C-alpha positions as a printed NumPy array, in Angstrom:
array([[ 28.363, -12.856,  -5.147],
       [ 29.133, -16.054,  -7.024],
       [ 27.742, -18.03 ,  -4.087],
       [ 24.245, -16.768,  -4.843],
       [ 24.567, -17.635,  -8.516],
       [ 25.905, -21.088,  -7.656],
       [ 23.002, -21.634,  -5.278],
       [ 20.471, -20.791,  -7.992],
       [ 22.267, -22.917, -10.563],
       [ 22.307, -25.918,  -8.227],
       [ 18.622, -25.551,  -7.306],
       [ 17.23 , -24.628, -10.701],
       [ 15.308, -27.882, -11.037],
       [ 13.22 , -26.971,  -7.966],
       [ 11.836, -23.964,  -9.83 ],
       [ 10.098, -26.276, -12.29 ],
       [  8.486, -28.612,  -9.759],
       [  4.691, -28.808,  -9.878],
       [  2.664, -29.437,  -6.73 ],
       [  0.25 , -32.37 ,  -6.637],
       [ -3.336, -31.867,  -7.805],
       [ -4.621, -32.191,  -4.209],
       [ -2.707, -29.077,  -3.234],
       [ -4.43 , -27.067,  -5.963],
       [ -7.849, -28.414,  -4.936],
       [ -7.304, -27.447,  -1.286],
       [ -6.165, -23.998,  -2.313],
       [ -9.221, -23.5  ,  -4.517],
       [-11.505, -24.602,  -1.675],
       [ -9.918, -22.101,   0.709],
       [-10.256, -19.326,  -1.832],
       [-13.909, -20.176,  -2.415],
       [-14.654, -20.174,   1.323],
       [-12.905, -16.878,   2.076],
       [-14.213, -14.165,  -0.225],
       [-11.96 , -11.186,  -0.666],
       [-12.29 ,  -8.577,   2.008],
       [-13.66 ,  -5.212,   1.092],
       [-11.071,  -2.451,   1.212],
       [-11.22 ,  -0.278,   4.262],
       [-12.811,   3.09 ,   3.749],
       [-11.283,   4.517,   6.917],
       [ -7.94 ,   5.197,   5.304],
       [ -9.466,   7.126,   2.405],
       [-11.593,   9.093,   4.846],
       [ -8.516,   9.882,   6.939],
       [ -6.57 ,  10.985,   3.874],
       [ -9.381,  13.325,   2.862],
       [ -9.39 ,  14.936,   6.293],
       [ -5.602,  15.323,   6.253],
       [ -5.754,  17.099,   2.877],
       [ -8.595,  19.331,   4.092],
       [ -6.666,  20.165,   7.264],
       [ -3.521,  21.054,   5.321],
       [ -5.519,  23.296,   2.988],
       [ -7.164,  25.013,   5.953],
       [ -3.795,  25.62 ,   7.611],
       [ -2.369,  27.043,   4.384],
       [ -5.354,  29.372,   3.946],
       [ -5.155,  30.555,   7.553],
       [ -1.393,  31.109,   7.27 ],
       [ -1.771,  33.094,   4.05 ],
       [ -4.548,  35.228,   5.579],
       [ -2.39 ,  35.862,   8.646],
       [  0.594,  36.878,   6.499],
       [ -1.608,  39.123,   4.338],
       [ -3.155,  40.729,   7.42 ],
       [  0.259,  41.26 ,   9.045],
       [  1.639,  42.934,   5.916],
       [ -1.448,  45.201,   5.638],
       [ -1.178,  46.354,   9.272],
       [  2.487,  47.365,   8.858],
       [  1.741,  49.715,   5.901]])
């Protein structure tokens, strides 16, 4: 484990390095050109259907159990 700590101690100065201004300008240009993508609605839609399907299965199972217990009496 001390090897990891030694590695970080020896390379601590690299954590404080600042990139040149040109790097920041290029990054800002790329961010301006590529607007954030809209989140996909397909996953939410799929999750809604999964929840609805589970509820339907639970309702059908409970009705089947209730019906089976009523027939036996």
